[in-house]
C-alpha positions as CSV (number, residue, x, y, z in Angstrom):
1,M,14.5,-27.2,37.0
2,P,16.3,-25.7,34.4
3,S,19.8,-26.2,34.1
4,L,22.2,-23.5,35.2
5,P,25.4,-22.2,33.4
6,A,28.8,-22.5,35.0
7,V,30.5,-19.2,35.8
8,K,34.1,-18.3,35.0
9,I,35.5,-15.2,35.8
10,I,37.9,-13.6,32.8
11,E,40.2,-10.8,31.9
12,D,42.2,-10.5,35.1
13,R,38.6,-10.1,37.1
14,Q,37.5,-7.5,34.9
15,A,34.6,-9.8,33.2
16,L,32.7,-13.1,33.6
17,A,31.7,-15.7,31.3
18,L,28.4,-17.5,31.2
19,N,29.0,-21.0,30.5
20,W,25.3,-22.3,29.4
21,P,24.6,-26.2,29.2
22,D,23.6,-25.7,25.6
23,G,27.5,-24.8,24.9
24,K,26.7,-21.0,24.3
25,I,28.8,-18.9,26.6
26,H,28.0,-15.1,27.4
27,R,30.4,-12.7,27.9
28,Y,29.6,-9.5,30.5
29,H,32.0,-7.1,31.9
30,G,32.1,-6.3,35.1
31,I,31.0,-2.5,35.2
32,W,28.3,-3.8,32.9
33,L,27.2,-6.4,35.6
34,R,27.5,-3.7,38.5
35,D,25.4,-1.3,36.3
36,N,22.3,-3.5,35.8
37,G,22.0,-4.8,39.2
38,Q,18.8,-5.8,40.1
39,D,19.3,-5.7,44.3
40,S,17.4,-3.5,46.2
41,S,20.0,-0.9,46.8
42,S,21.0,-0.6,43.4
43,R,17.3,-0.3,42.0
44,D,14.4,0.8,43.8
45,P,11.8,-2.5,44.4
46,N,8.6,-0.8,43.3
47,N,9.5,1.2,40.0
48,G,12.8,-0.7,38.8
49,Q,14.0,2.7,38.5
50,K,18.4,3.2,38.9
51,K,19.1,4.5,42.4
52,F,23.2,5.6,41.4
53,S,24.3,7.6,38.8
54,V,26.9,6.1,35.6
55,A,29.2,9.2,37.3
56,D,29.3,7.0,41.1
57,L,30.7,3.6,39.2
58,T,34.3,2.3,39.7
59,L,35.7,2.0,36.0
60,D,38.7,-0.2,37.2
61,L,36.1,-2.6,39.1
62,E,37.0,-6.0,39.4
63,I,34.8,-9.5,39.9
64,V,35.8,-10.5,43.5
65,S,33.6,-13.6,43.2
66,A,30.7,-14.9,41.5
67,K,28.3,-17.7,42.3
68,V,24.6,-19.0,40.5
69,A,22.3,-19.7,43.2
70,D,18.5,-19.6,43.2
71,N,18.4,-18.9,39.7
72,R,20.5,-15.6,40.1
73,L,24.2,-14.7,39.2
74,Q,25.4,-13.4,42.4
75,I,28.6,-11.3,42.3
76,E,31.1,-9.5,44.7
77,F,32.7,-6.5,43.3
78,S,36.3,-5.0,44.5
79,D,34.6,-1.2,45.8
80,S,32.8,-3.8,48.8
81,T,29.5,-3.6,46.7
82,E,27.1,-6.9,46.0
83,T,24.5,-7.3,43.6
84,W,22.6,-9.6,41.9
85,L,21.1,-10.7,38.5
86,D,18.6,-13.3,37.1
87,L,19.9,-16.0,34.8
88,E,17.0,-14.9,32.8
89,W,16.9,-11.7,32.4
90,L,20.8,-12.3,31.4
91,K,20.2,-14.9,28.4
92,Q,17.8,-12.2,27.2
93,H,19.7,-9.1,27.5
94,H,23.4,-10.6,26.3
95,Y,25.1,-8.4,24.5
96,D,28.1,-10.7,23.3
97,R,27.4,-11.1,20.0
98,T,29.8,-11.2,16.5
99,E,27.2,-10.7,14.0
100,H,26.4,-7.1,12.9
101,P,22.9,-5.7,13.0
102,K,21.2,-6.3,9.5
103,L,19.8,-3.6,8.0
104,I,16.2,-3.9,8.6
105,N,15.6,-5.6,12.2
106,Q,14.9,-8.8,12.1
107,A,12.0,-8.7,14.5
108,L,10.0,-6.7,11.6
109,V,8.1,-8.3,8.5
110,T,8.8,-6.4,5.4
111,W,6.4,-6.8,2.6
112,D,5.4,-5.5,-0.8
113,G,2.2,-5.7,-3.1
114,E,1.9,-9.4,-2.5
115,L,1.1,-9.1,1.2
116,D,-3.1,-10.3,1.6
117,P,-4.5,-7.5,3.8
118,S,-6.4,-10.1,5.7
119,T,-3.1,-11.1,7.1
120,V,-3.1,-7.9,9.8
121,T,-7.2,-7.4,9.9
122,G,-8.7,-7.9,12.9
123,R,-11.7,-7.2,14.3
124,Y,-13.0,-5.1,17.2
125,S,-15.1,-6.9,19.1
126,L,-12.4,-9.8,19.6
127,I,-9.7,-7.2,20.9
128,T,-12.0,-5.3,23.1
129,Q,-12.5,-9.3,24.8
130,S,-9.3,-10.7,24.4
131,K,-6.1,-9.9,25.9
132,P,-4.5,-11.9,23.7
133,A,-6.2,-11.0,20.6
134,L,-5.7,-7.5,21.6
135,A,-2.1,-8.6,21.7
136,E,-2.2,-10.1,18.4
137,W,-3.1,-7.0,16.7
138,L,-1.4,-4.6,18.2
139,K,1.9,-7.1,17.3
140,W,0.9,-6.9,13.7
141,I,1.1,-3.1,14.0
142,A,4.5,-3.2,15.5
143,V,6.1,-6.1,12.9
144,Y,4.1,-5.6,9.6
145,G,4.0,-1.4,10.5
146,F,0.1,-1.2,9.6
147,A,-3.1,-3.0,10.7
148,I,-6.7,-3.2,9.8
149,L,-9.7,-3.2,12.2
150,K,-13.2,-4.2,11.0
151,D,-16.4,-3.6,13.2
152,V,-15.6,-1.1,14.8
153,S,-18.8,1.1,14.1
154,D,-19.0,4.3,12.0
155,Q,-19.8,6.5,15.3
156,P,-17.8,9.6,14.9
157,G,-15.1,9.9,17.3
158,K,-15.1,6.1,18.0
159,L,-11.3,5.9,17.3
160,F,-10.4,7.6,20.5
161,D,-11.7,4.2,22.4
162,V,-9.3,2.0,19.7
163,V,-6.7,4.6,21.1
164,D,-7.6,3.7,24.6
165,L,-6.9,0.1,24.4
166,F,-2.9,0.7,24.2
167,G,-1.7,4.3,24.5
168,F,-2.8,8.3,24.3
169,V,-3.9,10.4,21.5
170,R,-0.8,12.8,20.2
171,E,-2.6,16.3,20.1
172,T,-1.2,18.4,17.1
173,N,-2.4,22.1,15.6
174,Y,-4.9,19.3,13.6
175,G,-6.5,18.9,16.8
176,R,-7.1,15.9,18.6
177,L,-9.4,14.5,16.0
178,F,-9.3,15.4,12.5
179,E,-11.6,15.2,9.8
180,V,-10.2,14.0,6.8
181,R,-13.0,14.6,3.3
182,S,-13.0,17.2,0.9
183,E,-13.2,21.1,2.0
184,A,-13.7,24.3,-0.7
185,N,-10.3,25.8,1.0
186,P,-8.3,23.2,1.9
187,V,-5.6,23.9,4.7
188,N,-3.6,20.5,3.6
189,L,-3.6,18.6,0.4
190,A,-5.3,15.6,2.3
191,Y,-8.7,17.3,2.6
192,T,-9.5,17.2,-1.3
193,R,-10.5,14.6,-3.8
194,D,-7.1,14.2,-5.1
195,G,-5.2,10.8,-5.1
196,L,-2.4,11.2,-2.6
197,D,1.5,9.5,-3.3
198,P,2.2,7.5,-0.8
199,H,4.0,9.4,2.1
200,T,4.8,9.9,5.8
201,D,2.7,12.4,8.2
202,N,4.1,15.5,9.9
203,P,8.0,15.0,8.5
204,Y,7.8,19.0,9.6
205,R,7.3,17.8,13.3
206,D,10.1,16.9,15.6
207,P,9.2,14.0,16.7
208,V,7.1,13.2,14.5
209,P,3.4,11.4,15.7
210,T,4.7,7.5,15.3
211,L,1.0,6.1,14.4
212,Q,-1.5,8.0,12.6
213,I,-5.1,6.1,12.8
214,L,-7.9,6.8,10.0
215,H,-11.3,5.7,11.0
216,C,-14.0,5.5,7.7
217,I,-17.2,7.0,9.0
218,E,-18.6,7.3,5.4
219,N,-17.6,6.1,2.3
220,D,-19.8,5.5,-1.0
221,A,-17.9,7.7,-3.5
222,N,-16.4,5.9,-6.2
223,G,-12.5,5.1,-5.8
224,G,-11.0,6.4,-2.6
225,E,-8.7,3.2,-2.4
226,S,-6.5,3.1,0.4
227,V,-2.6,2.6,-0.3
228,V,0.0,1.4,2.1
229,V,3.7,0.9,1.0
230,D,6.6,-0.6,3.3
231,G,9.3,2.1,3.2
232,F,11.6,-0.1,4.8
233,T,11.1,-2.1,2.0
234,C,11.9,0.9,-0.1
235,A,14.9,2.0,1.3
236,N,16.3,-1.4,1.0
237,I,15.5,-1.4,-2.6
238,L,17.7,1.9,-3.1
239,G,20.4,0.4,-1.2
240,Q,20.5,-2.3,-3.5
241,E,20.0,-0.2,-6.8
242,S,22.3,2.4,-5.6
243,P,24.4,2.4,-2.4
244,A,25.6,6.2,-3.0
245,H,21.9,7.6,-3.2
246,F,21.0,5.4,0.0
247,D,23.8,6.9,1.4
248,L,23.1,10.7,0.4
249,L,19.4,10.1,1.8
250,R,21.1,8.6,5.0
251,R,23.8,11.6,5.8
252,H,22.2,14.4,5.0
253,S,18.9,16.2,6.3
254,A,16.8,16.9,3.7
255,S,13.8,20.2,5.1
256,F,10.2,19.8,5.9
257,E,8.0,22.3,6.4
258,Y,4.0,23.4,7.4
259,Q,2.3,26.5,7.6
260,G,-0.9,26.1,5.6
261,D,-3.4,26.8,8.7
262,G,-2.3,30.1,9.2
263,T,-1.7,29.8,12.7
264,S,1.2,27.0,12.8
265,S,4.8,27.0,11.1
266,L,6.6,24.2,11.8
267,H,9.9,23.1,10.2
268,A,12.6,20.3,10.6
269,C,16.1,18.9,9.3
270,R,15.8,15.1,9.1
271,P,17.5,12.0,7.1
272,I,14.8,10.8,4.6
273,I,16.3,7.5,5.3
274,E,17.2,7.5,9.3
275,V,20.1,5.0,10.4
276,S,21.1,4.1,13.8
277,P,25.1,4.4,14.2
278,E,25.1,0.8,14.6
279,G,23.7,0.4,10.7
280,Q,19.8,-0.3,11.3
281,L,17.2,2.1,9.5
282,L,15.2,3.7,12.2
283,A,12.7,5.5,9.8
284,V,11.9,7.5,6.8
285,R,10.3,10.4,6.0
286,V,8.7,10.5,2.6
287,N,6.2,13.6,2.0
288,N,6.7,15.6,-1.2
289,R,4.0,17.9,-0.2
290,S,5.8,19.0,3.1
291,S,9.5,19.1,1.0
292,G,11.2,22.7,2.0
293,P,14.6,24.3,0.7
294,L,17.8,22.4,1.0
295,T,19.9,23.9,3.1
296,G,22.2,20.9,5.1
297,V,23.3,19.5,1.9
298,P,26.7,21.0,0.4
299,Y,26.9,22.5,-2.5
300,E,28.4,19.9,-4.5
301,N,26.3,17.5,-3.5
302,V,23.1,18.7,-4.7
303,P,22.6,17.7,-7.7
304,E,23.3,13.9,-7.0
305,F,20.8,14.6,-3.9
306,Y,18.3,15.8,-5.7
307,A,18.9,12.4,-8.0
308,A,18.7,10.2,-5.2
309,H,15.6,12.0,-3.3
310,A,14.2,11.5,-6.9
311,H,15.1,7.8,-7.3
312,F,13.8,6.4,-4.0
313,A,10.4,8.3,-4.4
314,E,10.2,6.6,-7.7
315,I,10.6,3.3,-6.1
316,T,7.9,4.2,-3.7
317,R,5.5,4.9,-6.3
318,R,6.0,1.1,-8.0
319,P,2.8,-0.3,-8.7
320,E,4.5,-3.8,-7.2
321,L,5.2,-2.7,-3.7
322,A,1.8,-1.3,-2.6
323,V,-1.0,-3.0,-1.0
324,Q,-4.9,-1.6,-1.9
325,F,-7.8,-2.1,0.1
326,R,-11.1,-0.6,0.6
327,L,-12.0,0.7,4.1
328,A,-15.9,0.2,4.0
329,Q,-18.0,1.7,6.6
330,G,-17.1,1.7,10.2
331,E,-13.5,0.5,10.0
332,L,-10.2,1.8,10.3
333,F,-6.5,1.2,9.8
334,I,-3.3,2.1,11.5
335,V,0.1,2.7,10.1
336,D,3.4,3.2,11.8
337,N,4.6,6.8,10.9
338,T,8.0,6.2,10.8
339,R,8.1,3.1,8.3
340,V,4.9,2.6,6.4
341,L,3.9,5.3,3.5
342,H,0.1,5.7,3.4
343,G,-1.8,7.5,0.2
344,R,-5.2,7.0,-2.1
345,R,-6.5,7.0,-5.3
346,E,-8.6,9.7,-6.4
347,Y,-12.1,9.6,-5.6
348,S,-15.8,11.0,-7.6
349,E,-17.1,14.0,-6.9
350,T,-20.3,12.0,-6.0
351,G,-21.0,10.1,-3.2
352,S,-19.2,10.6,-0.1
353,R,-16.0,9.8,1.3
354,W,-15.2,10.7,5.4
355,F,-12.8,9.8,7.0
356,Q,-11.5,10.6,10.9
357,G,-7.7,10.6,12.2
358,A,-5.7,11.2,15.4
359,Y,-2.2,10.4,16.2
360,A,-0.8,8.4,18.7
361,D,2.8,6.5,19.4
362,K,4.3,3.7,19.1
363,D,6.1,3.7,22.8
364,S,2.6,3.1,24.3
365,L,1.4,0.3,22.0
366,Q,4.9,-1.8,22.3
367,S,4.5,-1.1,26.3
368,T,1.2,-2.6,26.2
369,I,2.6,-5.6,23.6
370,R,5.0,-6.0,26.7
371,M,2.3,-6.3,29.8
372,I,-0.2,-8.5,28.6
373,E,2.6,-11.0,27.4
374,G,4.1,-10.5,30.7
375,N,7.4,-9.4,29.2
376,N,7.8,-6.1,31.4
377,R,11.2,-6.4,33.1
């Protein structure tokens, strides 16, 4: 039987402390405990959804009594309500911390050109037969921001089967599926043989698709190697080399736009570097091809904003930060489009390079990981 914490009501009955046997102490406010109660009158036992509004809470709520029993914290409040919370759940969700969040979430692994792509390479046959193997491959995407998958087959449309393993296709003006190969009059510069600087896709869309999948159907042209760069590594470098430049790209919105297909007029104003109110990196948006006119930057800051933007773009081009690989026929890779920049080298006029692409979203991927691992509360 696991050791149970001791309970002490504190702060004039406005909060309590759990003193764990390992010496850790976690404090919780009474109103927070009431808001997160797990009893059936507070949450629907079938779907876990809350049955009351925050407007219904008593703001000066006091804790009348609290005890630990059956691996639960059981509490009675001054408004005559009672509830309970699972002890392990409380330990996982405690918020009594003194340290400030790091710029980069510590659950993520940032990387540079030294990363071996085999570190994040799986096999289709394995992830379709083993849920733990699927969870491991999906976690590479969540933690590293990209992953490669071998032996998918070169069947057009096969990438839909991969997306079905964890979520849903995000359809855009490019369709559920788009073809990445050279065209005579391309609606997007991606549909040429030219090299592409590392970039994130669809910054002109709100919200952006958070995952991009690229599946190799044919690839016998010379060149055309895929390139990925960790945008969070780049943002961290920018902050170290010039805190002022980092702050400009964080505080002011850039403009992005697309209307190349004649049927769409897409515009979004968002920061190039997006940071949470707590100071943690959330996303980067890097796509010079889709940059629009700056309208959200104050007049006096425009010259230095351009300097900051150019500085960040130069960092993303540094060869030592890029991981390069060549997808063979029947292989694919997925990138976190809010973090990892992807690009390609120029390829030759002879031979064929045909990729198919689709978009999806991270929330379903993360949900699938939690469901497989049983961490769904």
